[in-house]
C-alpha positions in Angstrom: -12.8 -25.2 -12.1 -11.5 -25.1 -16.1 -13.8 -24.7 -18.2 -12.5 -28.2 -19.8 -14.1 -29.6 -16.4 -17.9 -28.3 -16.8 -17.0 -29.3 -20.7 -16.6 -33.0 -19.5 -19.6 -33.1 -16.9 -21.6 -32.1 -19.1 -20.7 -35.0 -21.8 -21.0 -37.9 -19.1 -24.1 -36.4 -17.2 -26.5 -35.5 -20.5 -28.1 -38.2 -22.1 -30.7 -38.7 -25.6 -34.5 -38.5 -22.9 -33.0 -34.7 -22.3 -32.1 -33.7 -26.0 -35.3 -31.2 -26.9 -36.9 -32.3 -30.8 -35.3 -29.5 -32.3 -31.3 -30.7 -31.7 -32.4 -34.5 -32.6 -34.2 -33.2 -36.0 -30.4 -30.9 -36.4 -28.4 -34.6 -35.5 -30.3 -36.5 -38.3 -30.3 -33.1 -41.1 -26.4 -32.8 -40.5 -25.4 -36.7 -40.3 -26.8 -37.3 -43.5 -25.8 -33.9 -45.0 -22.2 -34.6 -43.5 -23.0 -38.4 -45.2 -23.2 -37.1 -48.8 -21.3 -34.7 -48.7 -17.8 -37.1 -47.0 -19.0 -40.0 -49.9 -18.3 -36.9 -53.2 -15.5 -36.2 -50.8 -14.4 -39.7 -51.5 -13.5 -38.2 -55.3 -12.3 -34.8 -54.7 -8.8 -33.4 -54.4 -6.0 -35.5 -52.5 -8.5 -38.1 -52.1 -7.4 -41.1 -53.8 -3.6 -40.0 -52.6 -4.8 -40.2 -49.1 -5.9 -43.6 -49.8 -3.0 -44.6 -51.1 -1.6 -43.4 -47.3 -4.6 -45.4 -45.6 -3.0 -48.6 -47.7 0.5 -48.2 -46.9 -0.2 -47.8 -43.4 -1.8 -51.0 -43.2 -4.6 -52.7 -42.6 -6.6 -53.5 -39.1 -9.5 -54.6 -38.3 -10.9 -51.7 -36.1 -13.4 -49.8 -38.7 -14.5 -49.6 -41.7 -13.8 -46.3 -44.1 -16.6 -43.1 -46.2 -16.1 -45.3 -49.8 -13.7 -47.4 -49.2 -14.1 -51.8 -48.9 -12.3 -53.6 -46.0 -11.5 -52.8 -42.5 -8.2 -50.0 -40.9 -7.0 -48.9 -37.8 -9.9 -45.9 -35.6 -7.6 -43.0 -35.0 -6.6 -43.6 -39.6 -10.2 -44.5 -40.1 -11.4 -41.5 -38.5 -9.1 -39.3 -40.1 -10.0 -39.7 -43.2 -13.3 -39.5 -42.1 -13.1 -36.4 -41.5 -11.0 -35.7 -44.4 -13.2 -36.7 -46.6 -16.2 -34.8 -45.1 -14.7 -31.6 -45.1 -12.1 -31.4 -48.5 -15.2 -30.2 -50.8 -16.2 -27.3 -48.9 -19.2 -28.2 -48.5 -20.0 -29.7 -45.3 -22.1 -27.4 -42.6 -20.4 -24.8 -40.4 -21.6 -23.1 -36.7 -21.2 -19.5 -37.6 -20.8 -18.2 -34.7 -18.1 -20.3 -33.7 -16.5 -20.6 -37.1 -15.6 -24.4 -37.1 -16.8 -27.0 -39.0 -18.7 -29.0 -35.9 -19.5 -32.5 -38.2 -16.8 -33.3 -40.5 -14.2 -33.6 -36.9 -16.9 -35.3 -34.8 -19.0 -37.6 -37.7 -15.5 -38.8 -38.8 -14.7 -40.0 -35.1 -17.8 -41.0 -34.4 -18.2 -43.3 -37.4 -15.0 -45.0 -36.8 -16.3 -45.6 -32.8 -19.4 -47.3 -33.9 -17.3 -50.2 -35.7 -14.9 -50.6 -32.9 -16.8 -50.1 -30.2 -20.1 -52.1 -31.9 -22.8 -52.1 -30.5 -24.2 -47.6 -30.2 -27.2 -47.7 -30.9 -29.0 -44.4 -32.9 -30.0 -42.7 -29.2 -26.1 -43.1 -28.2 -25.1 -41.8 -31.9 -27.7 -38.5 -31.2 -26.5 -37.6 -28.2 -23.0 -38.3 -28.9 -23.0 -35.9 -31.9 -25.3 -33.2 -30.1 -22.7 -33.4 -27.2 -19.8 -32.9 -29.2 -21.1 -29.9 -31.3 -21.5 -28.4 -27.5 -18.3 -28.6 -26.4 -16.7 -27.1 -30.2 -18.8 -25.0 -31.1 -18.9 -24.0 -27.2 -15.5 -24.0 -27.8 -15.6 -20.8 -30.9 -18.0 -18.9 -29.8 -16.0 -18.2 -26.1 -13.7 -17.4 -28.1 -13.8 -13.1 -29.3 -10.3 -13.1 -31.6 -9.8 -12.6 -34.8 -8.5 -16.9 -36.0 -4.9 -16.9 -36.0 -4.8 -21.5 -36.0 -8.2 -23.0 -38.1 -10.6 -23.4 -34.9 -12.3 -25.7 -37.2 -9.3 -28.4 -36.3 -8.4 -26.9 -32.8 -11.5 -26.7 -31.7 -13.1 -29.5 -33.6 -11.0 -31.5 -32.5 -12.5 -30.9 -28.2 -15.3 -32.0 -30.3 -14.0 -35.4 -31.6 -12.5 -36.5 -28.1 -16.4 -35.4 -27.0 -18.1 -37.9 -29.0 -15.3 -40.5 -28.9 -15.4 -40.7 -25.2 -19.4 -40.4 -24.7 -20.2 -43.0 -27.0 -17.0 -45.2 -25.4 -18.9 -44.5 -21.7 -15.8 -43.3 -20.3 -16.2 -40.9 -16.8 -15.8 -37.6 -16.3 -12.1 -38.2 -15.1 -10.5 -40.3 -18.0 -13.1 -38.2 -20.4 -11.0 -35.3 -18.8 -7.2 -37.2 -19.1 -8.3 -37.3 -23.2 -9.0 -33.8 -22.7 -5.5 -33.1 -22.5 -3.9 -35.1 -24.3 -5.4 -33.6 -27.5 -4.6 -30.7 -26.9 -1.6 -31.5 -26.7 -1.6 -33.1 -30.1 -3.6 -30.0 -31.2 -2.8 -28.4 -34.6 -3.9 -26.5 -37.2 -3.0 -23.6 -38.9 -4.5 -20.7 -40.8 -1.5 -20.8 -43.8 -2.9 -23.5 -45.2 -6.3 -21.4 -45.7 -3.8 -18.4 -47.0 -2.4 -20.5 -49.1 -5.4 -22.6 -50.1 -3.5 -25.4 -49.5 -5.2 -29.2 -48.9 -3.7 -29.7 -45.8 -6.0 -27.2 -44.6 -8.9 -30.2 -44.4 -5.8 -32.5 -43.2 -5.5 -30.5 -40.4 -8.9 -31.9 -39.1 -8.6 -35.6 -39.6 -5.2 -35.1 -38.1 -6.8 -33.4 -35.1 -10.2 -36.5 -35.3 -7.4 -38.8 -35.5 -5.8 -37.2 -32.8 -8.8 -37.5 -30.3 -8.8 -41.1 -30.8 -5.4 -41.8 -30.1 -5.8 -39.4 -27.3 -9.4 -41.7 -25.7 -7.0 -44.7 -26.8 -4.4 -42.7 -24.1 -6.8 -41.9 -21.1 -8.6 -45.4 -21.5 -5.6 -46.7 -20.1 -5.3 -44.4 -17.6 -3.0 -41.5 -18.8 -3.1 -38.5 -16.3 -3.0 -35.2 -18.7 -2.9 -31.7 -17.6 -6.3 -30.2 -16.7 -6.5 -26.6 -17.1 -6.4 -26.9 -21.1 -8.6 -24.3 -21.9 -8.0 -21.9 -19.3 -4.3 -22.4 -18.0 -1.4 -19.9 -18.7 -0.4 -22.4 -21.2 -4.1 -23.1 -22.2 -5.9 -23.4 -25.3 -7.8 -19.8 -25.4 -4.1 -18.0 -24.5 -2.4 -19.8 -26.5 -4.7 -21.0 -29.6 -7.2 -17.6 -29.5 -6.8 -14.9 -27.3 -9.5 -13.1 -25.8 -12.5 -14.8 -24.8 -15.4 -15.9 -22.2 -16.4 -18.9 -21.5 -18.5 -18.3 -18.8 -22.0 -17.9 -20.9 -21.4 -20.6 -23.0 -21.3 -22.5 -19.7 -24.1 -21.2 -18.2 -26.2 -22.2 -21.3 -24.8 -26.1 -21.6 -28.2 -27.9 -21.7 -30.3 -24.8 -22.1 -28.6 -24.0 -26.1 -27.6 -26.8 -27.9 -25.2 -25.9 -30.7 -26.5 -28.3 -33.1 -29.4 -26.5 -33.7 -27.5 -23.3 -34.2 -25.5 -25.4 -37.0 -25.9 -24.2 -40.8 -26.3 -26.0 -44.1 -23.7 -25.4 -47.2 -25.4 -24.7 -49.9 -22.8 -24.2 -53.0 -19.8 -26.0 -52.6 -17.4 -23.3 -51.2 -16.8 -21.7 -48.2 -19.2 -21.0 -46.0 -17.6 -16.9 -46.0 -18.9 -16.3 -49.8 -21.8 -17.3 -50.1 -23.9 -14.5 -48.6 -22.3 -12.9 -51.8 -22.7 -15.5 -53.7 -27.0 -15.3 -52.8 -26.3 -12.1 -53.9 -25.6 -12.7 -57.2 -27.2 -15.2 -57.7 -31.0 -12.6 -57.4 -28.9 -10.6 -58.8 -28.6 -12.6 -62.1 -33.0 -13.6 -61.2 -34.5 -10.0 -60.5 -32.7 -8.0 -64.0 -31.8 -8.3 -67.6 -27.9 -7.6 -68.0 -24.7 -9.5 -69.9 -21.3 -9.4 -68.5 -20.5 -6.5 -71.0 -23.4 -4.4 -69.6 -21.2 -4.5 -65.9 -18.7 -1.3 -65.2 -18.3 -1.8 -61.8 -18.5 -4.8 -59.3 -18.4 -4.4 -55.7 -18.8 -7.3 -53.1 -19.0 -5.9 -49.4 -18.1 -8.0 -46.7 -16.6 -8.5 -43.0 -13.2 -8.4 -42.2 -13.4 -11.3 -42.0 -15.0 -12.8 -44.7 -11.9 -10.4 -46.5 -9.3 -11.8 -44.9 -10.3 -16.1 -45.4 -12.0 -15.5 -48.8 -10.3 -11.9 -50.1 -7.4 -13.7 -52.2 -6.6 -12.6 -55.8 -7.9 -15.1 -58.8 -5.6 -16.3 -60.8 -4.9 -18.9 -63.7 -3.4 -21.7 -62.4 -5.6 -22.0 -59.4 -5.7 -25.1 -57.2 -8.9 -26.4 -56.8 -8.6 -25.4 -53.0 -7.9 -22.7 -53.6 -10.9 -21.9 -56.1 -13.6 -22.3 -53.3 -11.9 -20.2 -51.0 -12.0 -17.4 -53.4 -14.8 -14.8 -53.6 -13.5 -13.2 -57.2 -13.6 -16.6 -58.8 -17.0 -17.8 -56.8 -18.6 -14.0 -57.8 -17.5 -14.1 -61.7 -19.2 -17.8 -62.0 -22.3 -16.4 -61.1 -22.5 -13.7 -63.1 -21.3 -15.6 -65.7 -23.9 -19.3 -65.5 -26.2 -17.9 -62.8 -26.0 -20.3 -60.2 -22.6 -22.2 -58.8 -21.4 -26.1 -58.8 -18.9 -28.6 -58.2 -17.9 -28.9 -61.7 -17.1 -25.5 -61.6 -14.2 -26.5 -59.4 -12.9 -28.5 -61.8 -9.9 -28.4 -63.1 -10.8 -27.6 -66.8 -13.6 -24.9 -65.2 -11.1 -23.2 -63.5 -8.4 -23.3 -66.5 -10.6 -20.8 -68.3 -8.8 -17.2 -68.5 -12.0 -15.3 -69.4 -13.7 -16.4 -65.3 -10.1 -15.3 -64.9 -11.2 -12.1 -65.9 -14.5 -11.3 -64.5 -13.1 -12.3 -61.1 -10.2 -9.4 -61.6 -13.1 -7.0 -61.3 -14.6 -7.7 -57.9 -13.9 -5.4 -55.6 -14.0 -7.3 -52.9 -14.4 -3.7 -49.7 -13.8 -4.6 -46.2 -17.3 -2.1 -43.7 -16.9 -2.0 -39.9 -18.2 -5.2 -38.0 -17.7 -5.2 -34.1 -17.8 -9.1 -34.1 -14.2 -10.2 -35.1 -15.6 -13.7 -36.1 -18.6 -12.3 -38.0 -19.3 -13.9 -41.7 -21.9 -11.3 -41.9 -23.6 -9.5 -43.4 -23.0 -9.3 -47.1 -24.0 -7.0 -50.9 -23.5 -7.3 -54.1 -23.1 -4.0 -55.9 -23.0 -3.7 -60.1 -22.8 -0.5 -61.8 -24.0 -1.0 -65.3 -23.6 1.1 -68.0 -25.9 2.3 -68.7 -26.1 3.3 -65.5 -28.5 1.8 -63.9 -27.0 1.0 -60.6 -28.3 -2.8 -58.9 -27.4 -3.6 -55.1 -28.8 -6.8 -53.3 -27.8 -7.3 -49.8 -27.8 -10.9 -47.3 -28.6 -10.0 -43.3 -29.7 -14.0 -43.1 -26.8 -16.4 -45.4 -28.8 -19.2 -46.8 -28.7 -22.2 -44.7 -28.7 -20.0 -42.1 -31.1 -21.3 -39.2 -32.6 -17.6 -39.9 -32.9 -18.7 -43.3 -33.4 -22.5 -43.1 -33.0 -25.2 -46.8 -36.5 -26.9 -47.1 -36.0 -30.4 -46.1 -36.6 -31.2 -49.8 -33.6 -29.0 -51.2 -31.3 -30.5 -48.3 -32.4 -34.2 -49.7 -31.6 -32.6 -53.2 -28.1 -31.5 -52.3 -27.2 -35.0 -50.3 -28.9 -37.2 -53.3 -26.6 -35.2 -55.8 -23.3 -36.1 -53.7 -24.5 -40.0 -53.1 -25.2 -40.0 -56.8 -21.7 -38.4 -57.7 -19.9 -41.0 -56.9 -22.3 -44.0 -56.5 -23.7 -43.9 -60.3 -24.9 -47.6 -60.4 -28.4 -49.6 -60.4 -28.7 -49.4 -56.9 -27.1 -46.1 -56.5 -30.3 -44.3 -55.6 -31.9 -47.7 -54.0 -28.7 -47.0 -51.0 -29.7 -43.4 -51.1 -33.4 -43.6 -49.8 -32.2 -46.9 -47.6 -29.4 -44.3 -45.9 -32.6 -40.7 -45.7 -35.1 -43.6 -44.5 -32.4 -45.1 -41.5 -31.4 -41.3 -39.9 -35.1 -40.4 -40.5 -35.8 -43.2 -37.7 -32.0 -43.1 -36.5 -33.9 -43.6 -32.7 -34.9 -46.7 -33.3 -32.2 -48.2 -34.2 -31.2 -50.8 -32.1 -27.3 -51.2 -33.9 -25.4 -48.5 -36.3 -23.4 -50.1 -38.5 -26.3 -50.9 -39.7 -25.4 -47.4 -41.6 -21.9 -48.0 -42.0 -22.8 -51.7 -44.4 -25.0 -49.1 -46.6 -22.4 -45.9 -46.3 -19.1 -48.0 -47.0 -20.5 -50.1 -49.9 -17.9 -49.7 -53.0 
């Protein structure tokens, strides 16, 4: 059997009662996190333009969209939700897989909740966890450097899994949906290379395609079966070297959602180890920018490839979020990094670009082509001091998790960045309480009532 058959069997056969408490808790944590960054993302770069496109493509009675009034066709709603969750580079990530699983999974799930109706909190929890098993499992199985944007390509399979689970598919129908999704998969790394907003849209495209694939499969479309390991399957064409057997052997034991990491900073995950090192240096030592002679950032080869781009005076926000030189310079200048640091007026300041150009990014040997850490930042000062901080476990990772209060502070900040009304804070607390008790919710449509208000 092709590996996709094993994934399909896992998705169809597993139920809420088999899930460990750690996996249930992780689903709740990262669902809330994804809703928060998605709400913030409705005011992010290119969000308004996508909203205009949604209106032009036509209304529908299927599904609501984060932060918008009205309803839209389910596939379009799923695409928009996924884009809003990822467009500010603030959503969670599975570091070993190099996949942002929740953007596509939650983007699809929110749309399907409305379309199908009557979905319970338990059903939503199990579907999200199983979707993460698929997309993250596929990512973990790859042992090749990224050439396609894996959060989009592998993410599409996760979105298909969550949709098929919520729609009550049998294994045969889900296999046809996976095969149809593979025929529509897209996501080039050129968008990452150039810092284009197409990067986040590629996650949206594959999430939309997951919905259309499930629609087609539910009506009997028969698709290819050897989707992952066939001669022209995903692993050979999109990845390269892979070993999926250990992943399949652990299905039902390793719940990938428990391996997902928060992003404490609104940037690409590959930047965050060095950002944390820079914050620690500013907190632990007394120095000014004028005292610095040399700045060296020590990173993995993948980190340098992903975020080693040069700082420039005409950066778009999405380019800057993936520019390690800019992020380090900002932290050294002000001791922290915030969403406001990626607004056009902040990016236009020439002094920060001059400082960023002084950050030397040095790739160090690492046998894992998908490793984002460890990282280190070294400052050589003019008075002869040599300061260095190494970060083995990035903040927000399972081995160095955010506290609950840090997690809730991030959610509230994202929520109130858009919903700054008299009732905005009350709504945020209602969402927190609902997700805290998600397994007891009979119909999660009430969640959409809260998060889709304008």
